[in-house]
C-alpha positions in Angstrom: 49.5 129.5 -6.2 50.4 126.1 -7.7 53.3 125.8 -5.2 50.8 126.2 -2.4 48.5 123.6 -4.1 51.3 121.1 -4.4 52.2 121.6 -0.7 48.5 120.9 0.2 48.4 117.9 -2.2 51.5 116.3 -0.8 50.4 116.7 2.8 46.9 115.5 2.2 48.1 112.2 0.6 51.0 111.6 2.9 49.1 112.1 6.2 45.4 111.5 5.2 45.0 109.6 1.9 47.8 107.0 2.5 46.6 105.9 6.0 43.0 105.9 4.9 43.5 103.6 2.0 45.6 101.2 4.0 43.4 101.1 7.2 40.0 101.0 5.5 41.2 98.7 2.7 42.5 96.2 5.3 39.3 96.5 7.4 37.0 95.8 4.5 39.3 93.0 3.3 39.0 91.4 6.8 35.2 91.8 6.9 34.9 90.2 3.5 37.4 87.5 4.2 39.5 88.7 1.3 36.7 88.2 -1.2 38.7 90.0 -3.9 41.1 87.0 -3.9 38.7 84.2 -2.9 36.0 85.1 -5.4 38.1 86.4 -8.3 37.2 83.3 -10.4 33.5 84.0 -9.7 34.0 87.6 -11.0 35.5 86.2 -14.2 32.5 83.9 -14.6 30.1 86.8 -14.1 31.9 88.8 -16.7 31.6 85.9 -19.2 27.9 85.4 -18.3 27.1 89.0 -19.0 29.2 88.7 -22.2 26.8 85.9 -23.4 23.6 87.7 -22.5 21.5 90.3 -24.2 19.3 93.0 -22.7 15.6 92.6 -22.3 14.9 95.0 -19.4 13.4 98.4 -20.3 15.3 100.3 -17.6 19.0 100.7 -17.4 21.8 99.6 -19.7 23.6 96.3 -20.2 25.9 95.5 -17.3 28.9 95.3 -19.6 28.1 98.7 -21.1 28.2 100.1 -17.6 31.5 98.1 -17.0 33.1 99.5 -20.1 31.9 103.0 -19.3 33.5 102.5 -15.8 36.7 101.1 -17.1 36.8 103.9 -19.7 37.3 106.2 -16.7 40.1 103.9 -15.3 42.0 102.8 -18.4 43.2 106.1 -19.7 46.2 108.4 -19.8 46.6 108.0 -16.0 47.7 104.4 -16.8 50.3 105.5 -19.3 51.3 109.0 -18.3 50.1 109.7 -14.8 51.3 106.4 -13.4 54.8 107.1 -14.7 55.0 110.3 -12.6 54.9 108.0 -9.5 58.2 106.4 -10.6 59.7 109.6 -11.8 59.1 111.2 -8.4 59.0 108.2 -6.0 61.4 105.8 -7.6 60.8 102.1 -8.7 59.4 101.2 -5.3 56.3 103.2 -6.0 55.1 100.3 -8.3 54.7 98.0 -5.3 52.5 100.6 -3.5 50.4 100.9 -6.7 49.8 97.1 -6.4 49.0 97.3 -2.7 46.5 100.2 -3.5 44.8 98.0 -6.1 44.5 94.9 -3.8 43.1 97.0 -0.9 41.4 99.7 -2.9 39.3 97.2 -4.9 37.3 96.5 -1.7 36.4 100.2 -1.5 35.4 100.1 -5.1 33.3 96.9 -4.6 31.5 98.5 -1.6 31.0 101.7 -3.5 29.4 100.0 -6.5 27.3 97.7 -4.3 25.9 100.7 -2.3 25.4 102.7 -5.5 23.0 100.0 -6.9 21.4 99.6 -3.5 20.6 103.3 -3.1 19.9 104.3 -6.7 16.6 105.7 -7.9 14.8 105.5 -11.3 15.0 108.6 -13.5 12.8 109.9 -16.3 15.2 108.8 -19.0 14.7 105.1 -18.5 17.8 104.7 -16.4 18.9 105.2 -12.8 20.5 107.9 -10.7 23.1 106.8 -8.2 26.4 107.7 -6.7 28.0 109.0 -3.5 25.4 111.7 -3.0 22.7 109.1 -2.7 24.9 106.8 -0.6 25.8 109.5 1.9 22.1 110.3 2.3 22.0 107.1 4.4 24.8 108.4 6.6 24.0 112.0 7.1 20.6 113.4 8.0 21.3 116.8 6.6 22.0 117.3 2.9 25.3 119.2 3.3 27.7 116.4 2.9 25.8 114.6 0.1 25.7 117.9 -1.8 29.4 118.5 -1.0 30.3 115.1 -2.5 28.2 115.9 -5.7 29.9 119.4 -5.9 33.5 117.9 -5.6 32.6 115.2 -8.2 31.4 117.9 -10.5 34.8 119.5 -10.3 36.6 116.1 -10.7 34.3 115.2 -13.6 35.9 117.8 -15.7 39.1 115.8 -16.5 41.4 118.7 -17.0 44.6 116.6 -16.7 43.8 114.1 -19.4 42.3 116.7 -21.7 45.5 118.8 -21.3 47.7 115.7 -22.2 45.6 114.9 -25.2 45.7 118.4 -26.7 49.4 118.9 -26.0 50.3 115.5 -27.4 48.4 116.0 -30.7 49.6 119.6 -31.1 53.3 118.8 -30.4 53.4 115.8 -32.6 51.3 117.1 -35.5 52.2 120.8 -35.5 48.5 121.8 -35.5 47.6 124.9 -33.6 46.9 124.1 -29.9 43.8 126.2 -29.7 42.3 124.5 -32.8 43.1 121.1 -31.3 41.4 122.0 -28.1 38.2 123.2 -29.9 38.0 120.0 -32.0 38.5 117.6 -29.0 35.9 119.7 -27.1 33.3 119.2 -29.8 33.9 115.5 -29.8 33.5 115.4 -26.0 30.2 117.3 -26.1 28.9 114.9 -28.8 29.5 111.8 -26.7 28.3 113.2 -23.4 25.0 114.5 -24.9 24.1 110.8 -25.4 24.4 110.0 -21.7 25.9 106.9 -20.2 24.6 104.6 -22.9 26.5 106.5 -25.7 29.6 106.7 -23.5 29.4 103.0 -22.9 29.1 102.4 -26.7 32.2 104.5 -27.4 34.2 102.9 -24.6 33.3 99.4 -25.4 34.4 100.0 -29.0 37.8 101.4 -28.2 39.0 100.0 -24.8 39.2 96.2 -25.6 41.2 96.9 -28.7 43.6 99.2 -26.9 44.2 96.8 -24.0 45.1 93.9 -26.3 47.3 96.1 -28.5 49.1 97.9 -25.7 49.8 94.8 -23.6 51.1 93.0 -26.7 53.5 95.8 -27.5 54.6 96.0 -23.9 55.1 92.3 -23.7 57.4 92.5 -26.7 59.5 95.2 -25.1 59.8 93.2 -21.8 60.7 90.0 -23.8 63.6 91.9 -25.5 64.9 92.8 -22.0 64.0 89.6 -20.2 67.3 89.2 -18.5 66.8 92.5 -16.6 63.4 91.6 -15.2 64.5 89.7 -12.0 66.9 92.5 -11.0 64.2 95.1 -11.8 61.6 93.3 -9.6 64.1 93.1 -6.8 64.8 96.8 -7.1 61.0 97.5 -6.9 60.6 95.6 -3.6 63.8 97.0 -2.0 63.0 100.6 -3.1 59.4 100.3 -1.8 60.6 100.0 1.8 63.7 102.2 1.7 63.1 105.0 -0.8 65.5 105.5 -3.6 68.9 107.3 -3.9 69.6 109.8 -6.6 70.7 108.2 -9.9 71.0 109.7 -13.4 68.5 112.5 -13.7 66.5 111.2 -10.8 66.9 113.4 -7.7 66.1 110.6 -5.2 63.1 110.0 -2.9 62.3 109.4 0.7 60.3 106.3 1.8 57.3 108.5 2.6 57.5 110.1 -0.9 57.7 106.6 -2.5 54.6 105.4 -0.6 52.7 108.6 -1.2 53.4 108.7 -4.9 52.5 105.0 -5.4 49.2 105.3 -3.5 48.0 108.6 -4.9 48.8 107.6 -8.6 47.4 104.1 -8.0 44.2 105.7 -6.7 44.0 108.1 -9.6 44.6 105.4 -12.2 42.0 103.0 -10.6 39.5 105.7 -9.5 39.5 104.4 -5.9 37.2 106.0 -3.4 36.0 109.0 -5.4 32.5 107.9 -6.2 32.7 107.8 -10.0 32.2 104.0 -10.1 29.0 104.3 -8.1 27.6 106.9 -10.5 28.3 104.9 -13.7 27.6 101.3 -12.5 24.3 102.4 -11.0 23.0 102.6 -14.6 23.3 98.8 -14.9 20.1 96.9 -15.6 21.2 94.0 -13.3 19.1 93.5 -10.2 21.9 91.9 -8.2 24.3 94.4 -6.7 26.9 91.7 -5.9 27.2 90.8 -9.6 27.8 94.3 -10.8 30.1 95.1 -7.9 32.2 91.9 -8.6 33.1 93.3 -12.0 35.3 95.8 -10.1 37.7 92.9 -9.5 38.1 92.4 -13.3 38.3 96.1 -13.8 41.2 96.7 -11.4 43.0 93.6 -12.6 43.1 94.9 -16.2 43.7 98.4 -15.1 46.5 98.1 -12.5 48.1 94.7 -13.0 47.7 95.0 -16.7 48.1 98.4 -18.2 49.6 100.3 -15.3 52.2 97.7 -14.5 53.2 97.3 -18.2 53.7 101.1 -18.5 55.9 101.3 -15.4 58.0 98.2 -16.3 58.6 99.6 -19.8 59.8 102.9 -18.4 62.0 101.2 -15.8 63.5 98.6 -18.2 64.3 101.3 -20.8 65.9 103.6 -18.1 63.9 106.6 -19.2 62.6 107.1 -15.7 65.9 108.7 -14.8 65.8 111.1 -17.7 64.3 114.6 -17.5 61.5 113.8 -19.9 57.9 115.2 -19.9 55.7 112.5 -18.5 53.7 112.3 -21.7 56.9 111.2 -23.5 58.2 108.5 -21.1 56.3 105.5 -22.5 56.5 106.9 -26.1 60.3 107.0 -25.8 60.4 103.5 -24.4 58.3 102.1 -27.2 60.1 104.1 -29.9 63.3 102.0 -29.4 61.3 98.9 -30.6 58.5 100.2 -32.8 58.6 102.8 -35.7 56.3 105.8 -36.1 55.6 106.1 -32.4 55.4 109.9 -32.7 52.2 109.3 -34.8 51.0 106.2 -32.9 51.2 107.4 -29.3 49.2 110.7 -29.9 46.5 108.5 -31.4 46.7 106.1 -28.4 46.6 109.0 -26.0 43.7 110.6 -27.8 41.5 107.5 -27.7 42.3 106.8 -24.0 42.0 110.5 -23.0 38.8 110.9 -25.0 37.0 107.9 -23.4 38.1 109.0 -19.9 37.1 112.6 -20.4 33.6 111.7 -21.7 33.1 109.1 -19.0 33.9 111.6 -16.2 32.0 114.4 -17.8 28.9 112.2 -17.9 29.3 111.4 -14.2 29.8 115.1 -13.4 26.7 115.9 -15.4 24.6 113.5 -13.2 26.0 115.2 -10.1 25.1 118.6 -11.4 21.6 117.4 -12.1 21.4 116.2 -8.4 22.4 119.7 -7.2 20.0 121.5 -9.5 17.5 119.4 -11.5 16.4 122.4 -13.4 19.6 124.2 -14.4 22.4 121.8 -13.4 23.1 120.3 -16.8 23.2 123.6 -18.7 25.4 125.2 -16.1 27.7 122.1 -16.1 28.2 122.3 -19.9 29.3 125.9 -19.5 31.6 125.2 -16.5 33.1 122.1 -18.1 33.9 123.8 -21.4 35.5 126.8 -19.7 37.5 124.7 -17.2 38.8 122.3 -19.9 39.7 125.2 -22.2 41.5 127.2 -19.5 43.6 124.3 -18.2 44.6 123.1 -21.6 47.0 126.1 -21.6 48.5 125.2 -18.2 51.3 122.7 -17.5 49.8 119.2 -17.3 51.3 118.6 -13.8 49.4 121.6 -12.5 46.1 120.2 -13.8 47.1 116.8 -12.1 47.7 118.7 -8.8 44.2 120.1 -8.9 42.7 116.7 -9.7 44.7 115.1 -6.9 43.5 117.5 -4.2 39.9 117.1 -5.2 40.4 113.3 -5.2 41.8 113.3 -1.7 38.8 115.3 -0.4 36.4 112.9 -2.1 38.4 109.9 -0.7 37.9 111.2 2.9 34.2 111.9 2.4 33.3 108.7 0.6 35.7 106.7 2.8 33.7 107.7 5.9 30.5 106.8 4.2 31.8 103.4 3.2 33.0 102.7 6.7 29.6 103.7 8.2 27.7 101.5 5.8 30.2 98.6 5.7 27.7 96.1 7.3 25.1 96.8 4.6 27.3 95.2 2.0 27.1 91.5 1.2 29.5 89.3 -0.9 27.3 86.5 -2.2 28.6 86.4 -5.8 26.7 83.2 -6.5 23.2 84.8 -6.7 21.2 84.1 -9.8 20.1 87.0 -12.0 16.4 87.7 -11.9 14.6 89.3 -14.8 17.0 91.9 -16.2 18.9 89.6 -18.6 18.3 86.5 -20.7 20.7 84.2 -22.4 
């Protein structure tokens, strides 16, 4: 069954996902006159402005709480483990296509967040409901496709891949029974999700900044120790990106199409491009200006792709472990172990914190989608489905869980991509608008 799913996954990304990201990303970049590059300093200033403000609005959560809940879904195991599979299967050139995915995909994410805030509706909990299901209601007259987007996001919201990596990593490194680890982590997930987006934002804002600083510092030390290899390494990345890569060491080689496909699909997974998750989470923001919240996606993807993902791949490349037959969960750990002690204790903790923040962020988004499908029973049914789905896949190979996630992501990308294209003229890029009543300095 999984061989069939891998076949479907490969063809979906090679012949649908890859062209869609490139074409739609280029089109939105043209319409916005490359706003992701021109207005990046404005996005930084908006981030700093929100950093210096406090909430006074009764509805929604602080914009940075929504930002950290959003980045909690991005900066996760996909940036350390999942992204390394792109290189292990597609060669060093996959990194360049990860970068291209970020530059073009950020426009899809900007439009997604903007439309999420523009179409959101107030809820009874003092927040907002938003996401692709509300965006697509503007595109389709019948509820079929909005409901389909919500259903697919419900499946994607149960982050089986990262849950599997977390439980396997803790169990293998500590010797604790795998089933017991799965139940403990499950309990922690339910605790965080029961508090909604606000609690998820609190958890993510507590862990994510510390992780980014520590991880990038450790990675910078590894690269500094191998500084003389960096120019050759970068050259290899660019050459391999347009030629594929021949077999070397334990690496079996890759075609150009495989290199592009792996780079784009893992870049999309690491950055959550086009799946609708960002619209669900950021719609909870108390800001009244969609452009401001949407511009935080520039900061989000910069930290995510050009920071954490790039550091992970460069460490794996410079250490040479990408050519070894290692489990993807051990690639970065092996690279760091040559320079730092006790990594067999440290990396499981790292992976737990990252996987935990990602799993709870996605579970929360899936819960909101389940409520959309059934306001009366949706949340209760989703708890049951989520617990069973996570528990079952924790006993499968992690790459099988990633295949399932990748197929659902490709389907969401097609559905949401069509919606973003149809509503592209409803999006504006005036990042200089002044905030109204939601925040005060």
